[in-house]
C-alpha positions in Angstrom: 20.0 -23.2 15.8 21.5 -19.8 16.7 21.9 -17.3 13.9 22.9 -13.6 14.1 22.0 -10.5 12.1 23.1 -6.9 12.6 20.5 -4.1 13.2 20.7 -1.2 10.7 20.5 2.5 11.7 16.8 2.4 10.6 16.1 -0.5 13.0 15.9 -3.1 10.2 17.3 -6.6 10.3 17.8 -9.2 7.6 16.3 -12.6 8.4 19.1 -15.0 7.7 18.7 -17.3 4.7 18.7 -20.5 6.8 15.8 -19.1 8.9 13.9 -17.9 5.8 14.3 -21.4 4.3 13.2 -23.1 7.5 10.1 -20.9 7.7 9.5 -21.0 3.9 9.5 -17.2 3.8 9.3 -15.6 0.4 9.5 -11.9 -0.6 6.3 -10.1 0.4 5.4 -12.6 3.1 4.4 -11.3 6.5 6.1 -12.3 9.7 4.8 -12.2 13.3 6.9 -11.4 16.3 5.8 -12.9 19.6 7.2 -12.0 23.1 7.6 -14.6 25.8 9.3 -12.9 28.8 12.6 -11.6 27.6 12.6 -13.6 24.3 11.1 -12.7 21.0 10.2 -15.4 18.4 9.5 -14.9 14.8 7.1 -17.0 12.7 5.5 -16.8 9.3 2.2 -15.0 9.8 -1.1 -16.2 8.4 -2.6 -13.1 6.9 -6.3 -13.3 6.0 -6.9 -12.9 2.3 -9.3 -10.0 1.5 -12.0 -11.1 -0.8 -11.6 -9.7 -4.3 -14.0 -7.0 -5.4 -16.3 -8.0 -8.3 -16.5 -5.7 -11.3 -20.1 -4.9 -10.3 -19.0 -4.0 -6.7 -16.3 -1.8 -8.1 -18.8 0.1 -10.4 -21.1 0.7 -7.5 -18.3 2.0 -5.3 -17.0 4.2 -8.1 -20.5 5.6 -8.8 -20.9 6.4 -5.1 -17.6 8.3 -5.1 -18.4 10.2 -8.3 -21.7 11.4 -6.8 -19.7 13.4 -4.3 -18.5 15.8 -6.9 -20.4 18.3 -9.0 -20.9 17.5 -12.7 -18.8 19.3 -15.2 -20.4 21.7 -17.6 -21.4 19.5 -20.6 -20.5 22.0 -23.3 -17.1 22.9 -21.9 -14.1 22.0 -24.1 -11.0 20.3 -22.7 -9.0 23.5 -23.1 -11.7 25.5 -21.2 -11.8 22.9 -18.4 -8.0 22.9 -18.1 -7.9 26.8 -18.0 -10.6 26.7 -15.3 -8.7 24.3 -13.0 -5.2 25.8 -13.5 -3.8 28.8 -11.8 -3.3 31.7 -14.1 0.1 31.7 -15.8 1.9 35.0 -15.0 2.7 37.2 -18.0 6.4 37.2 -19.1 8.3 40.3 -17.9 
């Protein structure tokens, strides 16, 4: 089978539908390009699935990140905190 596709100005190319069907490619799939001399082949790539993070692992990671920042003053109101982090608003002229 020989199929053609045109390269865009951004260097992108559409994989023709008959090739996508042959390789069972779906949106979001990853493809691999392999060189053999002056030829390039394309195949559906097997991407290892990252293990999902458990809620407990997420809490531990979040806690470790939050420890990097100083605590907020406990008696500060939301308005006081917002005033502290914002730049002063210039007075109207």
